[in-house]
matplotlib code that plots the C-alpha trace (Angstrom):
import matplotlib.pyplot as plt

x = [-105.0, -101.4, -97.9, -96.0, -92.3, -90.2, -86.6, -84.2, -80.4, -79.0, -75.2, -74.5, -76.8, -80.0, -83.2, -86.3, -89.9, -92.9, -96.4, -100.0, -101.6, -104.7, -105.6, -108.7, -110.2, -110.6, -113.5, -115.2, -112.8, -109.8, -106.7, -106.3, -104.2, -102.6, -103.5, -101.1, -103.0, -100.1, -96.3, -95.2, -91.4, -90.7, -92.6, -89.9, -89.7, -91.3, -94.4, -94.5, -94.6, -97.5, -99.4, -98.8, -100.2, -103.3, -104.0, -104.2, -107.6, -110.5, -112.1, -109.1, -109.7, -107.6, -108.8, -107.7, -108.0, -107.1, -107.2, -111.0, -111.5, -110.3, -111.5, -115.1, -115.1, -116.8, -118.4, -116.0, -116.0, -119.7, -119.5, -116.5, -117.7, -121.1, -119.6, -117.2, -120.1, -122.3, -119.4, -118.9, -122.6, -122.8, -124.9, -122.1, -121.4, -125.1, -125.2, -122.3, -124.7, -125.7, -123.7, -121.0, -122.5, -125.9, -124.3, -122.4, -125.6, -127.5, -124.8, -125.1, -128.9, -128.6, -126.0, -128.3, -131.3, -129.2, -127.3, -129.7, -132.9, -134.2, -136.2, -134.5, -134.1, -132.8, -130.3, -128.6, -127.8, -126.7, -124.3, -122.7, -121.8, -120.0, -116.8, -118.7, -118.2, -114.5, -114.1, -116.3, -115.4, -118.8, -118.9, -121.1, -121.7, -123.4, -125.3, -129.1, -132.0, -133.0, -129.8, -131.1, -134.4, -132.8, -130.6, -133.7, -135.4, -132.4, -132.5, -136.2, -135.8, -133.3, -134.5, -135.2, -131.6, -130.1, -132.2, -131.3, -127.6, -128.1, -130.1, -127.4, -124.7, -126.7, -127.9, -125.4, -126.0, -129.8, -131.0, -133.5, -136.5, -137.6, -140.9, -143.0, -145.6, -146.2, -148.6, -148.0, -151.0, -151.7, -153.4, -154.4, -155.5, -152.1, -150.8, -153.6, -154.3, -152.5, -153.8, -157.0, -158.8, -157.9, -156.8, -154.7, -151.7, -151.4, -154.9, -155.9, -158.8, -160.1, -156.8, -156.0, -152.9, -150.5, -148.7, -144.9, -143.7, -140.1, -137.9, -134.6, -131.9, -129.9, -127.6, -130.5, -130.1, -133.2, -133.5, -137.0, -139.6, -143.0, -145.7, -149.3, -152.8, -153.8, -156.7, -154.7, -154.8, -151.4, -152.2, -152.8, -149.3, -147.3, -147.9, -147.1, -144.0, -142.7, -143.3, -141.4, -138.5, -138.3, -137.3, -134.5, -133.1, -132.7, -135.1, -134.7, -132.4, -134.3, -136.4, -139.5, -140.3, -143.5, -146.0, -149.6, -151.0, -149.2, -150.6, -153.1, -153.4, -152.9, -149.7, -148.2, -149.1, -147.3, -144.2, -144.2, -144.7, -141.7, -139.7, -139.2, -138.9, -140.8, -141.2, -144.5, -146.4, -149.6, -152.3, -153.6, -156.8, -155.0, -152.8, -155.9, -157.8, -154.9, -154.3, -157.9, -160.0, -157.4, -155.8, -152.3, -149.8, -147.3, -144.1, -143.3, -139.7, -140.1, -142.2, -145.5, -147.0, -146.8, -149.2, -152.5, -151.3, -150.8, -154.2, -155.9, -154.2, -155.3, -158.9, -158.9]
y = [-6.3, -5.2, -6.2, -8.0, -7.8, -10.4, -11.6, -14.3, -14.9, -18.0, -18.7, -15.1, -13.8, -11.9, -12.9, -10.7, -12.0, -10.0, -11.4, -10.2, -10.6, -9.7, -9.6, -11.5, -12.6, -16.4, -15.9, -13.5, -12.4, -14.1, -12.1, -11.2, -13.4, -12.9, -14.9, -15.1, -14.8, -14.7, -14.5, -11.8, -11.7, -12.6, -9.7, -7.2, -4.2, -1.6, -3.7, -4.7, -1.0, -0.4, -3.4, -2.0, 1.3, -0.3, -2.4, 0.7, 1.3, 0.0, -1.3, -3.5, -7.2, -10.1, -12.3, -15.8, -17.3, -14.8, -17.6, -18.2, -14.4, -14.3, -17.8, -17.1, -13.6, -12.1, -8.6, -6.2, -2.6, -1.7, -3.1, -1.0, 2.2, 2.1, 1.2, 4.1, 6.4, 5.2, 5.9, 9.4, 10.5, 9.0, 5.9, 3.6, 5.8, 6.1, 2.2, 2.1, 1.9, -1.6, -4.7, -5.2, -8.5, -6.7, -3.7, -5.8, -7.6, -4.4, -2.9, -6.0, -5.7, -2.0, -2.8, -5.5, -3.1, -0.6, -2.9, -5.8, -5.6, -8.9, -10.3, -11.0, -14.6, -13.6, -11.1, -14.0, -15.8, -12.5, -11.7, -15.1, -14.3, -11.1, -10.2, -9.0, -12.1, -12.0, -8.3, -8.3, -11.7, -13.5, -17.2, -17.5, -21.2, -20.4, -17.4, -17.9, -15.6, -15.7, -13.8, -11.0, -11.0, -10.7, -7.9, -6.0, -6.6, -5.1, -2.1, -1.6, -1.7, 1.2, 2.9, 6.2, 6.3, 5.4, 8.1, 10.7, 10.0, 10.4, 13.7, 15.1, 14.5, 16.5, 19.2, 21.8, 21.3, 21.6, 24.7, 23.5, 21.4, 19.5, 18.0, 15.5, 12.8, 9.5, 6.7, 2.9, 0.7, -2.9, -5.8, -7.1, -5.3, -3.7, -2.6, -2.3, 1.3, 2.8, 1.3, 3.1, 4.3, 7.7, 9.7, 7.3, 8.6, 5.1, 5.2, 2.2, 3.7, 0.3, -0.6, 0.5, 2.6, 4.4, 7.8, 8.1, 11.7, 12.5, 15.6, 15.9, 18.6, 20.3, 17.4, 15.0, 13.3, 12.5, 14.5, 13.4, 10.8, 9.7, 7.1, 8.3, 6.9, 6.7, 9.2, 12.1, 15.3, 16.6, 20.1, 18.9, 17.3, 20.6, 22.1, 18.8, 18.5, 22.0, 21.4, 18.2, 19.6, 22.6, 20.1, 18.6, 21.6, 25.4, 26.4, 30.1, 30.0, 27.1, 27.3, 25.1, 23.8, 22.0, 21.4, 22.5, 20.0, 21.6, 25.1, 26.6, 29.9, 28.4, 26.7, 29.8, 31.9, 29.4, 29.5, 33.3, 33.2, 30.9, 33.2, 30.2, 31.2, 29.1, 28.2, 26.7, 26.0, 27.9, 27.8, 31.2, 30.5, 29.7, 32.8, 35.0, 33.6, 34.0, 37.6, 38.9, 37.0, 36.8, 40.1, 38.9, 41.6, 40.5, 42.2, 41.7, 42.8, 45.3, 47.6, 48.5, 49.5, 45.9, 44.7, 46.2, 45.1, 41.5, 41.4, 42.7, 40.0, 37.3, 38.6, 38.4]
z = [-115.6, -115.8, -117.0, -114.3, -114.4, -112.7, -112.9, -111.9, -112.0, -113.6, -114.0, -113.1, -115.8, -115.1, -116.9, -117.0, -117.6, -118.6, -118.1, -118.3, -114.9, -113.0, -109.3, -108.0, -104.7, -104.3, -101.9, -99.5, -96.7, -98.4, -99.4, -103.1, -105.4, -108.8, -111.9, -114.9, -118.2, -120.7, -121.0, -123.4, -122.9, -126.5, -127.9, -127.3, -124.9, -127.2, -127.8, -124.1, -123.1, -125.5, -124.0, -120.5, -121.5, -123.0, -120.0, -117.8, -119.5, -117.4, -120.6, -121.6, -122.4, -123.4, -126.2, -125.4, -128.9, -131.6, -134.1, -133.7, -133.8, -137.5, -138.4, -137.5, -139.1, -136.1, -136.5, -135.0, -136.5, -135.9, -132.3, -131.4, -133.1, -131.4, -128.0, -128.1, -129.3, -126.4, -124.1, -125.5, -125.1, -121.6, -122.0, -120.6, -117.6, -116.6, -116.4, -113.9, -111.0, -112.1, -111.5, -114.1, -115.5, -116.0, -117.6, -120.1, -121.2, -121.5, -123.7, -125.9, -126.2, -127.1, -129.8, -131.2, -131.3, -133.3, -135.7, -136.2, -134.2, -132.9, -130.0, -126.7, -127.8, -131.2, -129.6, -127.9, -131.1, -132.6, -129.7, -130.1, -133.8, -132.9, -131.2, -128.2, -126.0, -126.7, -125.9, -122.7, -121.3, -121.8, -122.1, -125.1, -124.6, -121.3, -122.5, -122.4, -122.9, -119.2, -118.4, -120.7, -119.0, -115.6, -116.8, -118.1, -114.8, -113.0, -115.3, -114.7, -110.9, -111.1, -114.2, -112.5, -111.2, -114.6, -116.3, -113.7, -114.3, -118.0, -117.5, -115.2, -117.8, -120.4, -118.0, -118.9, -122.7, -122.6, -124.3, -126.9, -125.7, -128.8, -127.7, -129.6, -129.0, -130.8, -130.3, -130.0, -130.7, -129.7, -131.4, -127.9, -124.8, -124.1, -120.7, -118.1, -117.0, -120.0, -123.2, -124.2, -127.4, -128.6, -131.6, -133.7, -135.6, -137.1, -138.5, -136.3, -134.2, -133.3, -131.5, -127.9, -127.7, -125.4, -125.9, -125.8, -125.0, -125.7, -125.3, -127.1, -126.6, -129.3, -129.5, -130.3, -126.9, -124.8, -121.7, -120.7, -121.6, -120.3, -121.1, -120.9, -121.5, -125.1, -124.9, -123.5, -125.6, -126.8, -125.4, -121.9, -121.7, -122.0, -118.5, -116.6, -118.9, -118.0, -114.3, -114.4, -116.3, -113.9, -111.3, -113.4, -115.3, -115.2, -117.9, -118.0, -121.0, -122.7, -125.8, -126.1, -129.6, -130.3, -133.2, -133.7, -131.3, -128.4, -128.9, -126.5, -124.8, -121.4, -122.5, -124.1, -121.0, -118.8, -121.0, -120.8, -117.1, -116.7, -119.1, -121.4, -125.1, -127.5, -131.2, -132.2, -135.4, -135.9, -138.6, -139.7, -137.8, -134.6, -134.9, -135.6, -132.7, -130.3, -131.4, -131.8, -129.4, -126.6, -127.5, -127.3, -128.2, -130.8, -131.6, -135.3, -136.1, -133.3, -135.6, -134.1, -137.4, -138.7, -136.0, -137.5, -140.9, -139.8, -138.1, -141.2, -143.3, -140.9, -140.9, -144.7]

ax = plt.figure().add_subplot(projection="3d")
ax.plot(x, y, z, "-o")
ax.set_aspect("equal")
plt.show()
């Protein structure tokens, strides 16, 4: 969209007209045409110049009925705040590989999950009660849940590309690798090939579950995730994780942070071999076993005389 300036001469006097216009193609192979959206001549030159500047933004939109916008009291503030935040951290940009109509619906679903979580069907009614259709050009009277499902299918088909785009945007910022695992249980059978019985963090051992592995960077942004079978041990996930992250990031300056469930001699040896620093939680028993039985040399405050003392304390 842009501000179109035109003029005519009548009775020797020159008249200038300002209009909001947009270019479009009436069909494949046909030349572009111009559509007039509004005439803004009466607004005055200073305001017209501001409108022209705003319309240069690729995210600009024209609300056809401002009266209904205020009459219906549509939710506006949270929508704009979260949209701009999503744009700032790269979520909007990583969706650019998808068709525009799909991208808009996915943004709407994400906003719904953050502000007022509902089912896909419930998200449709929520979208219609916000300013989102007015800002992004959605015909809310024609919006149905199957459009949401199709948008989700499109995302799933290109999920790896979308995630790669997001990872690349955060690559330079990745120093900390904050790794954790959670479980998700099912009342039914769950997804075939993934849902199995295992250690239940939810205290539901009779329910099949899957494991969700997530890595955050220092800005609390996800840089990696994976879905595993529900009976996989936390310790066995660390080495595959490091190998996968090596392909995506330069890990030499990274610091791996994990809880007690991630600790094993094999895992720590791999981190040291890859020259990756780490911070892990150890019980006294784990620390004693790692030091005494496996004879791992520890440097405590760079003072060698503290090592025998620490071993004696652990043995006690």
